[in-house]
N, C-alpha and C positions, 0 to 999 in steps of 0.2 A: 229313671223313675225313682230309684233309691235316693239319689242325691237331692231330688226335689222334696222327698219326704223328710230328709235330714234337715233341709233348709226350713221347711214348714215347722217341724218340731222345734228347731232352734229358735225360730221366730216366736213360736208359742211360749217357750220357756222364758225368752227375753221379755215378752209382753207380760207374762205372769209376774215376773220379777218386778217389772216397771209398775204394774198395778199394785203390788205389795208396797213398793217404795212410796208411791203416791198416797196410798191409804195410810201408811205409817206416818208420812209427812203431815197429812191432814189431821191425823189424831194427835201428833206432837204439837202442832200449832193450834189446834182447836178451831172452832168456828171464828173466834175473835181474830186470830192471827190471819186466817185467810181473808176475813172481812176487811181487816185493816189494810192489807196490801191493796185490795180493790179500792178502798177509800182513798188511799194515797194516789193511786193512778187517776181516779176521778178528779181529785183536787189539782194535781199537777197539770192535767190536760184541760182542766176547766170544762168538763163535759156538760152539755145541756141535758135535759130530761130524756129526750129521745136517744141521744148517744149513750147515756147512762143505761137505759134499758137494753140497748144493743150490746153494750159492754157486759152487762150481767148475763145476757143470753149467750154470749161468747164464752164466758167463764163456765156457765152451766153445761155448755156443749163439751167443754174440755174435761170437766170433772162431774159428770152426771151422778147424782147421789143414788139413783135407783140402780145404777150399774155396779156399784161397789159390792153389794151382797152377792149379786149374780156372779161377779168375777171371782170372789172368794169361793163360792160354791163350785164353780167349774174347776178352779185350781185344786180344790180338795178332791174332786172327782178324779182328776188326772193323777194326783198323788196316790189315791186309793187303787187305781189301776196299776201303778208302778209298784205298789207294795204287795200285790198278789203273788202267790207262789208261781203261777205261770202268767207271763206277760201277754195281755190281749192287745196285740199290735193294731188290729183294726179299730178297736174301741178308742185306743189312745190317739190314733190318727184322726178319727172323727172329732174327738174333743179338741185336739190341736187345730184342726181345720175350723171348728166353730170359734175358737179363740181368735184365730187370724181374721176370720170374716168379721166378727164383732169389733175387733180392734180397727180394722179397715173402715168399717161403717162409722165408728166413733171418730176416727181421724178425719173422715170426709165431713161429718157434721160440724166438727170444730173448724175445719178449713173454710167451710161455707159461712159459718157464723163470723169467723175472723174477717173474711172478705166484706161482709155486710157492715160490720163495725168499722173496719178500716176505711171503707168507702164513705162513711159518714163524717170522717174527720177532715178538717181543713188542712192546708199545707203546714201551718205551724204545729198543729196537733200531731200530724203525721211524723214530723221531724222529732218532736219530743217522744212520741210513742216508740218510734224505731230506736232512738237512743236508749230509752229505758229498757226496751226489750233486749237490745244487744248487750247492755251493761249487765242485766240479769243473767243472760246466757253465759257471759264471761265469768261472772261470779260462780255460777253453777259448775262450769268447766274447772275452775280453780279448786272448788270444793271437792269434786270428783278426783282430781289429781292428788290432792292432799290425802283423801281416803285411800287411794291406791298406794301412795307412799307409806302411809301408816300400816296398811295390811302387809306390805312387803317387809317393812321393818319388824313387825310383829312375827311374821313368818320366819325371818332370819334369826330373831332372838330365840324362837321356839326350837329351831333346828340347829342353831350353833351349839347349844348345850348337848344335844344328842350326838353330834359329830365329835365333840370333844370327849364324851364318854366312850364312844366307839374306838377312838384312837388309843385310849388307855388300856383297852382289853388285849 
């Protein structure tokens, strides 16, 4: 039972961090950056009006605007629980369970919208869409690896000076 709650809490923290990253990314790019990426996909795939509507619905299911404030509020509530003098485990577990449930529902809505959009594509569009999706996933993976390396290098720089000072004592 304990390991189940640890997994749930870990998933909740991961999802919260993901929500933060997605929100920060959207704020960094602004509406124009997010809009331009969609426009690029629309042009490359040569989507018709129906497909464009399905594409927009898929994007909305992936990044619903109404969920962002709610996600931040829930995360703030979880942090508030963690900052109390005595930790309310039951409340934290309820919050994390809600985070997991909402994330699961969001993922399902996105998968469903993705399927409807993908089903509307012809074979040529599917090939292009899949290639673009894989390319973007690869760029994201490389970006995360660079960030990890940068963090490790920064950590090593911070701690190499401390160890050097310790050796002199």
